[in-house]
LORONU-236405 format. One record per residue (C-alpha): residue in one letter; z negated, y, x. Coordinates in steps of 0.05 Angstrom, whole numbers, plus 5000, padded with zeros to 4 digits. Each point is the difference from the previous one (the first is absolute). Example, Ala and Ser with C-alpha at 12.3 -4.5 7.8 and 13.67 -1.06 7.14 Angstrom:
BEGIN
A484449105246 S501350695027 
//
This chain:
BEGIN
M523641715420 A495750604979 K499150495057 Q498950674965 Y493450244973 S499150334932 E496750684996 D493749724966 F499349475056 S500450545054 Q494950434964 S495349414993 I500349865075 I498650745015 F494050004953 S497649345031 R499650345068 E496250594969 E495049514969 A499049675068 I498450685031 R495350174942 L496149355007 H499750065076 N504149375014 A503949975065 T505349524971 I503549934934 H498149394958 A503049704937 E494250314962 H502650695021 F506749814970 I496749874932 L496350665003 G506450365019 I503849684942 L494650234951 K499850705029 E507650094994 H499249864924 Y507450054981 N502449315019 R500849334966 A494649665041 A494750514980 E502149934927 L499249245004 I493250055033 E497550504948 K502749574944 I497049355023 C493550235033 A494450144950 D495750415048 K504650345051 D494650475026 S495349425016 M505649665039 I501350635040 D492650055016 D500049285025 L506050145045 E497150645028 T493249695012 H503249415036 M504350455045 S494350485015 N495749435026 M505649665038 Q500450005076 T507149965024 T501049345037 G505149465006 D507450025015 I503350684995 S507550144998 T503450675003 A504950244947 Q506450365017 N497050684983 G494449915050 Y494349854952 S495649395014 L500449454948 E495149434991 I503349324998 S499349924924 A503350684989 S505749835048 R501049344963 A500050354933 L505650475022 K504349425024 D498749614936 A501850614958 I507149965027 D500449264979 E497350174931 A505350554990 V505549495019 A497049474955 H500250484941 G507150225016 D498250725015 D503650435051 L493850445011 I493149805023 R495150274948 S492550064992 E499849414953 H503149565054 L494450225047 L494949814946 L503149314993 A499949915076 I492550165001 L498649514944 K504149465036 N495049995058 K494349624966 E495650055062 S499650765002 H494050374973 A504750474963 C503049424961 R493149744982 I497950684972 L506450044958 N499049284974 Q492850164980 N502850564956 G505149554966 I506050195042 D503649405029 Y506949845028 E502649644939 T498150554950 V503150565041 S506249595016 Q501349874926 S498950744983 L505450205050 S505549644962 A502050694973 K503950465047 P496750615033 T499950664964 A505650505011 S495250515029 E498649535059 M507349895018 H504150445046 Y505950284960 D506050355027 D502750634969 D504649644951 E494349584973 E495750624990 D505750344962 D500649384955 E492550044984 E500850724976 M504849754947 L494549594967 P496350314941 P492550125006 N495449385000 Q505849515008 P498649495055 R504450065062 A503749415030 G495149505029 E493950314968 P495949534956 T498950264930 T493149684999 K497450505050 R501950604957 K497149694938 S493549855034 S499450685033 E501750444941 K501949944927 E507450084986 S501350684968 E504050054936 T502950685023 P501349945075 F505250565002 L495650504964 D494049805042 K503950125064 Y503850634982 G495250324950 T492950274991 D495849854939 I497650694976 T495749704943 Q496449565050 N498650615043 A497450364939 A495449414982 E497350015072 K498750754996 K504850155057 L503650574964 D497950724995 K497750224931 V505750304958 V498050634963 G504150274942 R507249804988 E498149684933 K506550254968 E504449685054 I496149344999 E500549954924 R507450145004 I500949445051 A496149524954 Q504550184941 I506449885040 L497549345028 S498349764930 R507350094977 R504349394987 K506250245038 K500950485058 N492549995011 N500550295070 P496850685014 I501950435060 L495350555026 I503750615025 G496550575036 E499450395064 P496949665061 G492449994997 V499050114925 G496849324991 K505449524974 T497149405036 A493050204978 I502349964927 V502049285009 E493349865034 G496650334940 L503849524954 A497749415044 E492750244993 R500850034925 I502849294998 V494149755041 S495050374955 M503849754938 K501450714974 V507349874983 P503849754939 S499949254987 A507249945025 L497750205070 L493649585004 D499949505058 K506150345032 R500750055076 I503450585035 I503149815067 A502950535046 L506449765034 D500950205073 M507550115008 S499650095076 S496949315010 L504949704950 I505950255041 A496949885069 G502949405037 T505949884954 K505149885055 Y504549514964 R504350084939 G496449784937 Q492950065027 F498450654964 E503149764935 E496049365005 R493550395007 I501750474942 M501949414955 G493649655020 V496050624978 I503950044934 K498949264986 E492550065010 L499750624956 T503849684943 T495749375006 H493550395000 N500450504944 E493150275016 I502550345063 I502550734999 L504050205061 F498750695031 I505150285048 D498050645035 E505950415026 I504449624952 H506250385023 T500049545061 L502549444955 V506950344998 G503849745059 A494449565026 G502549365032 S507350144982 A505649765046 A507449884993 G501149574939 S492749984978 M495750374949 D494250465014 A493049904972 A501250484942 N506049614973 I496349345007 L494150274959 K504150334945 P501249394955 A492749795001 L497850724985 S504650074941 R498149334969 G492750165006 T498549355037 L496150395052 Q496150654997 C500550525055 I496650675013 G503850465047 A497950635036 T504450505036 T500850745013 I504250474958 E505050115057 E500949265015 Y500749844926 R505750494993 K503449765064 T499849254986 I497549754933 E502850554956 K506949895028 D499749264981 G500150044924 A499249254991 L493650015041 E497350654970 R500449754928 R495649405016 F494150465016 Q496150484957 K498450655036 I492950275006 I499750695033 V493650095042 D498150735012 A495350245054 N492750064981 T497150684985 S494550305044 D494549804951 E502649284996 T500649965076 L492850245008 E497749474951 I503749475040 L496750225065 K493149984968 N501249284977 I502949735066 K495750385049 D494849435003 K504949545036 Y501950535051 E492650175011 E498649275013 H505949945047 H498750635042 H492450004993 V500050714974 R498150394937 Y504850484964 T497250624967 D502950244934 E502550625036 A503949575049 L503249614943 E502250644966 A502750265065 C504249375010 V503550144934 K500750765005 L502050045073 T505149444997 D502850304936 R500850675034 Y502249825070 I503449324996 T505750144951 E504949455019 R495649434974 S497049814933 Q493049924973 P495749585004 D503049715064 K499250615043 A492850144976 I498049275014 D503150065070 A495950635013 L493749644975 D501349405044 E501850395063 A494150484992 G495349404997 S503349695061 R499650665038 V492550094987 H498349275015 L503949965065 G497650685024 E493049735011 V501449285019 G499549785072 I499249305029 P493049925030 D499650005076 S496349335000 L505749674962 M505250295047 Q495949735059 Y499649314970 R507650004990 K501150195072 Q495449445023 L503749514956 E506650195031 D497249915070 I497249314982 K506849784972 N503450215064 Q494849635042 K500849374957 Y507650035009 Q499250055075 A495049425000 V504749554960 K505850205045 G495949805061 Q497949344965 D492650205002 F498849704932 E492450005003 H499850765012 A505450094945 A495749614951 N494050445015 L504250624991 R502649724934 D492949914975 L498350715021 E506350254965 T498049654936 R493050315001 L502950695015 E505149944943 A494449824952 K496050605025 I505950474990 K501349724930 A492750104980 D499750715028 K506650184967 E497649754932 Q493550405009 W503950635019 E504749924940 E494049904955 E496850645025 L506650374989 S500449744929 Q493250314986 Q502050685027 H503950364946 K502650685021 T502250514949 V507250234990 T499850754986 L505050534977 E501250205073 D501849285018 V505249974944 E502850685021 N501049755071 T503249364976 V504950344953 S501650495055 L502149425046 M503949674944 S503950634978 G500450415064 V496750594964 P494850355044 V493049834978 Q497850734995 R505450094947 M496049534956 A493150245018 K496350534961 S499150405065 E507350224996 S497950624962 I495650215058 R505949895048 I504750434959 K495050585003 G501150025075 L507649944996 N501250755001 E495850115063 A503049405036 L507250234988 L498450725020 N497149765066 T506249585017 V505850404970 V499850735022 E502850614964 Q501649634935 N493850204961 E503650174935 A504049354999 I493849595015 E496050344946 K505249854947 L500749285024 V492549874997 K499250314931 A505549554972 I496749385030 M493150194974 R502850114929 N503149315005 R493449695023 I496050254941 G504749624953 L504850544977 R506149565011 D503549364979 P497049445042 N506849665003 K503350605034 P499550255072 I493750385021 G504350605013 T507250225012 F501150575049 M506050345032 F498750325068 M505150545018 G500650395063 P503650065067 T500049465052 G493549915039 V495050334953 G496449334987 K502849714935 T500449285026 Y493650095040 L496250214937 A502549374963 E497749565058 K493050315001 L499549944924 A501749255005 E494949915056 Y494450334961 M501549734930 F501749285019 G496249915065 S506049915047 K505850425025 D504349384990 A499150064924 L506350414997 I507049804979 R505050485033 I507149984975 D505150445035 M504550244944 S505550215048 E501949275002 Y501349984925 M505450544994 E505349534971 K499749754928 Y500149275017 S494350065050 T495050134945 S500149264985 R496149915064 L494250354967 V499449614935 G504149385016 A507049784985 P502049884927 P501149284976 G506249675028 Y500050405065 V498049785069 G492550085012 Y498049984926 D494249535013 E497350395060 G497550624964 G500450725024 Q496650325059 L496050474954 T498349514944 E497949445047 A495650455043 V496450274939 R499349314968 R496849715063 K495250585011 P499750484941 Y494250435025 Q503250455052 V503650665008 L507550004987 L503850525041 F507250174986 D501850385063 E506050465008 I501249994926 
//
């Protein structure tokens, strides 16, 4: 005998109670059960009603009108959970158990409750259902198929078994008719699940405009048009635009500006992390990879793009199994599938170059960083999207500053990535600097929170009439908040602030750690006061300060190599005359903080082997990957004073 309730049945009962509160009914009727079933949506009974009933909304209106006008009379019984049930509702719950047994089901489901309501011909709920073409015989025949897998309670082993199934394959007990009716069966389920269609994104204008890179895009088109080994691989430093080149090719395919061999092609980016995720059992990963390969060989119009392609080497490998790279090799060499790869120079040397069999299947395309002029042209073409996103306007001076300042002060990254980051963050900084939530909106939100708490207490105390009133008030207040928020956002979208040179300087200063005054034009004015400032703080060292200031001023007017230090000085003298103190004051004045000083006590480096602590250990020695104390400190914060004390 069925004694347990399915999840959809329990949800329908909960929603039925909410409908009774909403319609100001003191007891739960069979009509509330129908409204609860339809509100829960994801159950078999709701699907049957929506399928059979021609005008579901009209039926809901009839039910709500009937219940709103009803005065609670007649026999009332009390359910185990303490809620009052009208006699027809109590009978429906008992009959639902019988229906579950009659259909050989261990769980009582929402469809059994629907059959129980239809079985009672005298109830008003049954009459409304019959008027809309829903009768006991029709529903009973439709339930000959077993319930969907999503409605059943699986244990852990059953869940693990489901993960073994390929995408779009019906699980045990799930009718195939439901899937066919709800969505069209895809011809490439693996690629749909584990990939992203770049050409579709290009057709929908979701990609940023690609500027330049004509040479690299033409080279990719040439390689893809080959008969054998038609697999290009883009190699370059991080941030040079390897993925953007592939997006540019997708845009050309959409606009039909490619050779005839590439017309109607689709570029799909494979997500290796999602392909590997969840492969707990032996053979799962191989099954997914083989599914992808089969779909690619069947559909010749698809070009596979794998970003960070070095992750193929070793991916999914276990004892006695092959990794993704070895599985793909035969298909790549035969030319049955086309693949575009992208990776960095370092990763290419570490992984792909060492595997000669894999390397020879790809044709290398070296991607260099953009020049300053090319980067500036890129920023001018993509600024519209960033202006729309941040509700700002970029001046030409700000765009030029994004390129020049990132080129000068962010040396560890490549263009155009670092210039675009500066552009984006400067817009975000300006937009957020002036944005504040209106006080009226904050007050409404506070009132909404108070009403929700009051409603919870009313329901807890079974004061359902007061809870229903609070719910209506909550609905009106939520609508008011939504309207005010939309109006506020509309006003914000009309206010376009301007991103200036100063905003970009502040942004790059935060990104690089370089003091903003170092970038500003006012630095010349500051250097003029350097001599006086040092003389006021360091006493009786006038001659040394004068020579120091003259060297710095010569450097400032451009009489030096910009890639070399501002100045190199050796302070000599007895202990206590102010050598270290002068260096500290110079750091404080030049870089805005006395902490902008790297002090290295050379007395700790008297032995030959200790010098490796400064620049790092050579390859093969312990600590090789950690870097040296000197080199790491300068790399992290290059604009500061370096003091070798006790030299």
